[in-house]
C-alpha positions in Angstrom: -26.4 147.4 6.2 -25.4 143.9 7.4 -24.2 142.4 10.7 -21.6 142.6 12.0 -21.3 146.3 11.2 -18.1 147.4 9.5 -18.4 151.1 10.6 -20.0 152.7 13.7 -23.7 153.7 13.1 -24.7 157.3 13.4 -27.5 156.6 15.8 -29.1 153.6 17.5 -32.1 152.9 19.6 -32.3 150.6 22.6 -35.8 149.3 23.5 -36.1 148.0 27.0 -38.8 149.2 29.3 -38.4 147.2 32.5 -37.8 145.9 35.1 -35.3 147.4 37.5 -33.1 144.2 37.6 -33.2 143.8 33.9 -32.4 147.5 33.3 -29.3 147.0 35.4 -28.5 144.0 33.2 -28.6 146.1 30.1 -26.0 148.6 31.4 -22.9 146.5 30.6 -24.2 146.4 27.0 -24.7 150.1 27.0 -21.2 150.7 28.2 -19.7 148.4 25.5 -21.6 150.5 22.9 -20.4 153.8 24.3 -16.8 152.6 24.6 -16.6 151.2 21.1 -18.7 153.8 19.4 -18.1 157.1 21.3 -19.6 159.2 18.5 -22.8 157.2 18.0 -25.9 158.8 19.3 -27.8 156.5 21.6 -31.5 156.7 22.4 -33.1 154.4 25.0 -36.9 153.9 25.1 -37.5 153.0 28.8 -40.2 152.7 31.5 -41.1 155.7 33.7 -39.9 154.2 37.0 -36.8 152.6 35.5 -35.8 156.0 34.0 -35.3 157.3 37.5 -32.5 154.9 38.0 -30.5 155.7 34.9 -31.6 159.2 33.8 -28.3 160.8 34.6 -26.1 158.4 32.6 -24.2 160.7 30.2 -24.5 160.8 26.5 -27.8 158.9 26.3 -31.2 160.3 25.2 -34.0 158.7 27.2 -37.6 158.5 25.9 -40.1 157.4 28.5 -42.8 154.9 27.7 -45.3 155.3 30.4 -47.3 152.0 30.4 -49.8 153.4 33.0 -51.2 155.5 30.1 -52.4 152.4 28.3 -52.8 152.9 24.5 -52.0 156.6 24.9 -48.4 155.6 25.6 -48.0 154.3 22.1 -49.2 157.6 20.7 -46.8 159.5 23.0 -43.9 157.4 21.7 -45.0 157.9 18.1 -45.1 161.7 18.5 -41.7 161.7 20.3 -40.1 159.7 17.4 -41.9 161.4 14.5 -39.7 161.9 11.5 -36.8 160.1 13.1 -35.0 157.0 11.7 -32.2 155.1 13.5 -29.5 153.0 11.8 -30.1 150.2 14.3 -32.8 149.1 16.8 -31.8 146.8 19.7 -35.1 145.2 20.6 -34.2 143.8 24.0 -37.6 143.0 25.5 -39.8 140.1 24.5 -43.1 141.4 25.8 -45.8 142.0 23.2 -46.2 145.5 24.6 -42.6 146.2 23.7 -42.9 144.7 20.3 -46.0 146.8 19.5 -44.0 149.9 20.7 -41.2 148.9 18.3 -43.5 149.5 15.4 -43.1 153.3 16.1 -39.3 153.0 15.8 -38.0 153.2 12.2 -34.7 151.3 11.7 -33.4 149.2 8.8 -31.7 146.8 11.2 -33.9 145.4 13.9 -31.9 143.1 16.2 -33.8 140.9 18.5 -33.5 137.6 20.4 -32.9 134.2 18.7 -35.8 131.9 17.9 -35.7 130.1 21.2 -35.9 133.2 23.2 -38.0 135.5 21.0 -41.2 134.8 23.0 -44.5 136.5 22.5 -43.9 136.7 18.7 -41.0 139.0 19.1 -39.4 137.3 16.0 -42.1 138.9 13.9 -40.9 142.4 14.8 -37.1 141.9 14.1 -35.1 141.1 11.0 -31.8 140.0 12.7 -31.2 137.7 15.6 -28.6 137.3 18.3 -26.8 134.0 18.5 -28.6 131.0 20.0 -26.8 130.1 23.3 -28.5 127.8 25.7 -28.8 128.3 29.4 -27.4 131.8 29.7 -27.8 134.3 32.5 -30.0 137.2 31.5 -27.1 139.6 31.5 -25.1 137.3 29.2 -28.1 137.1 26.8 -28.0 140.9 26.6 -24.3 140.8 25.9 -25.0 138.8 22.8 -26.4 142.0 21.2 -23.0 143.8 21.0 -21.4 140.5 20.0 -23.8 140.3 17.0 -22.7 143.8 16.1 -19.0 142.8 16.0 -18.1 144.4 19.4 -16.0 142.9 22.1 -15.2 143.8 25.7 -12.9 142.3 28.3 -14.7 143.9 31.2 -18.3 144.3 32.5 -19.2 147.7 34.0 -22.4 149.2 35.3 -21.3 152.7 36.4 -24.7 153.9 37.7 -24.3 157.5 38.9 -25.3 158.2 42.5 -25.7 161.9 43.1 -23.7 163.2 46.1 -26.7 164.9 47.5 -28.6 161.5 47.7 -25.5 159.8 49.2 -25.2 162.5 51.9 -28.8 162.2 52.7 -28.6 158.5 53.4 -25.2 158.7 55.2 -26.8 161.0 57.7 -29.2 158.1 58.6 -26.6 155.3 58.7 -23.9 154.6 61.3 -20.4 155.5 60.2 -18.4 153.0 62.3 -20.7 150.0 62.2 -21.0 147.2 59.6 -24.3 147.3 57.8 -26.4 144.4 56.7 -29.1 145.4 54.2 -32.1 143.1 53.9 -34.5 143.7 51.0 -37.1 141.1 52.1 -39.7 141.3 49.3 -39.7 140.9 45.6 -42.3 142.6 43.3 -45.9 141.9 44.2 -47.2 139.9 41.3 -49.7 137.0 41.0 -48.2 133.6 41.9 -44.8 135.2 42.4 -43.6 133.2 45.5 -40.1 134.5 46.0 -40.3 135.9 49.5 -38.7 134.1 52.5 -40.5 134.0 55.8 -40.6 136.8 58.4 -39.4 134.6 61.3 -36.2 133.6 59.5 -35.4 137.1 58.5 -35.8 138.2 62.1 -33.4 135.4 63.3 -30.8 136.5 60.7 -31.0 140.1 62.0 -30.4 138.9 65.5 -27.5 136.7 64.4 -25.8 139.4 62.5 -26.2 141.8 65.5 -25.0 139.3 68.1 -22.1 137.8 66.1 -20.8 140.7 64.1 -22.3 143.8 65.6 -24.1 144.6 62.4 -27.0 147.0 62.1 -29.6 145.7 59.7 -31.3 148.1 57.4 -34.6 147.0 55.7 -35.2 148.3 52.2 -38.0 148.0 49.8 -40.8 149.7 47.9 -43.8 151.6 49.0 -46.4 148.9 48.5 -48.7 148.0 51.4 -47.4 144.4 51.4 -43.8 145.4 51.6 -44.5 147.9 54.4 -46.4 145.2 56.3 -43.7 142.7 55.8 -41.0 145.0 57.1 -43.1 145.9 60.1 -43.6 142.3 61.0 -39.9 141.6 60.8 -39.1 144.6 62.9 -41.5 143.5 65.6 -40.2 139.9 65.7 -36.5 140.7 65.8 -34.8 141.3 69.1 -32.3 143.6 67.5 -34.3 146.5 66.1 -33.4 147.2 62.4 -33.5 150.6 60.7 -36.7 150.4 58.6 -36.3 152.3 55.3 -39.0 150.4 53.4 -40.9 152.8 51.2 -38.7 155.7 52.4 -36.1 155.9 49.6 -36.0 156.7 46.0 -33.9 154.6 43.6 -30.8 156.7 43.9 -31.0 156.7 47.7 -31.5 153.0 47.6 -28.3 152.7 45.5 -26.4 154.7 48.1 -27.6 152.5 50.9 -26.7 149.3 49.0 -23.2 150.7 48.2 -22.6 151.5 51.9 -23.6 148.0 53.0 -21.2 145.3 54.1 -23.6 142.7 52.6 -27.1 142.5 51.2 -29.6 139.7 51.6 -32.5 139.5 49.1 -34.7 137.1 47.1 -34.9 137.4 43.3 -35.6 141.1 43.1 -34.3 144.3 41.5 -32.4 145.6 44.6 -30.3 142.4 44.6 -29.1 143.2 41.1 -28.5 146.9 42.0 -26.4 145.8 45.0 -24.4 143.6 42.6 -24.0 146.6 40.2 -22.5 148.8 42.9 -20.1 146.1 44.1 -21.6 144.9 47.3 -21.7 141.2 48.2 -25.2 139.8 47.6 -26.6 136.7 49.3 -29.4 135.8 47.0 -32.3 133.6 48.3 -33.5 131.4 45.4 -35.9 128.5 45.3 -38.7 129.5 42.9 -36.4 130.9 40.2 -33.1 129.7 38.7 -30.2 131.7 40.0 -28.0 130.5 37.1 -30.4 132.6 34.9 -31.4 135.4 37.2 -29.0 135.4 40.2 -26.8 138.4 41.2 -24.3 138.2 38.4 -21.1 138.6 40.3 -22.2 136.8 43.5 -23.6 133.5 42.4 -21.2 131.7 44.7 -23.0 133.4 47.6 -26.5 132.4 46.5 -28.5 130.1 48.6 -29.8 127.9 45.8 -32.7 125.6 46.6 -34.1 125.7 43.1 -33.2 122.1 42.3 -35.0 120.8 45.4 -38.1 123.0 44.7 -38.3 121.7 41.1 -38.0 118.1 42.2 -40.7 118.6 44.8 -43.2 120.6 42.7 -42.6 119.0 39.3 -41.1 115.7 40.2 -38.4 116.3 37.6 -34.7 117.0 37.6 -33.8 120.6 36.9 -32.0 119.5 33.8 -35.3 118.2 32.4 -37.3 121.4 32.5 -37.3 124.5 30.3 -34.5 127.0 31.2 -35.8 129.6 33.6 -39.1 127.8 34.4 -40.5 129.1 37.7 -41.8 127.1 40.6 -45.3 128.3 41.5 -45.6 127.0 45.0 -45.9 129.3 48.0 -44.0 126.8 50.2 -41.0 126.5 48.0 -38.9 129.2 49.8 -39.2 127.1 52.9 -36.4 124.9 51.5 -34.1 127.7 52.5 -32.9 127.3 56.1 -31.5 129.9 58.4 -28.2 128.0 58.6 -27.9 128.2 54.8 -28.0 132.0 55.0 -25.7 132.2 58.1 -23.0 130.2 56.3 -23.1 132.6 53.4 -23.0 135.6 55.7 -20.0 134.1 57.5 -18.3 133.7 54.1 -18.8 137.4 53.4 -17.5 138.4 56.8 -14.4 136.3 56.5 -13.6 137.8 53.0 -13.5 141.3 54.4 -11.3 140.6 57.5 
């Protein structure tokens, strides 16, 4: 078999474990595959947490790769795939962990990233490459996979199911006749991952939104101690008390809250991309990562973008002179974002809905 394919394959395997934001970026590709090849059986090898977000998407078989099990996870995957061969593997993650897992997936066509993006030796584990396109958003890089297969689409869809029971649960907690501002203040807790804006500024935005627009702010986030502490500090500092749901929702409930919101404010983190996926305006806060690569896909005009300034300060270089997607590893970088920058974006959202 050669690319592009002349006939739909009988079965294909998608390999993408994580993370939540990137999983949402894969969904438009999945829907292109399902639309063009409705009879093709699709299997998706995915992370345990990420599976909770998409497990109810119809006509997809999910196989969980639980990285918390260490080397046992590879044996689990090998057992689950024993005796199976796919017509096509879409190797959509460049981590070495994913590439090692790909060795358990038998497929004559193994489509991966182009040479410039096939980091961590991914190119050794594939035999076909997507087109080399410079300076793409992550979602657009995933869309190169169906393009390489000869598939086209005029629309981008996410279509993440939200169970009615989860929606009803969250609607009982939210006001019915009041605009809602969701703030997801923290990104994932990783070493030298300086994406979070400061507590004081978040508190001032909460007060502005309440006083100017009568908005109730809802704080969302994961169950980590850092996120819980951050939300508590914001709540104590704000004059207008937000509804604090940090650590209190599952992924489907979070989707329901994001969909109900008038606007969402977040740094470079999964919930920003989930809000984008359910059609809610997202004000992204970016200084340490490039929003042209990882910003909320449909809302980049609402992004507060201080990446250029942070790069100049930290690296003494113009953003055009550094590798695409390079991060700024400075805990002070997010201070380039001022409250007025966020207020102006929130005003723009408000004006658009009047």
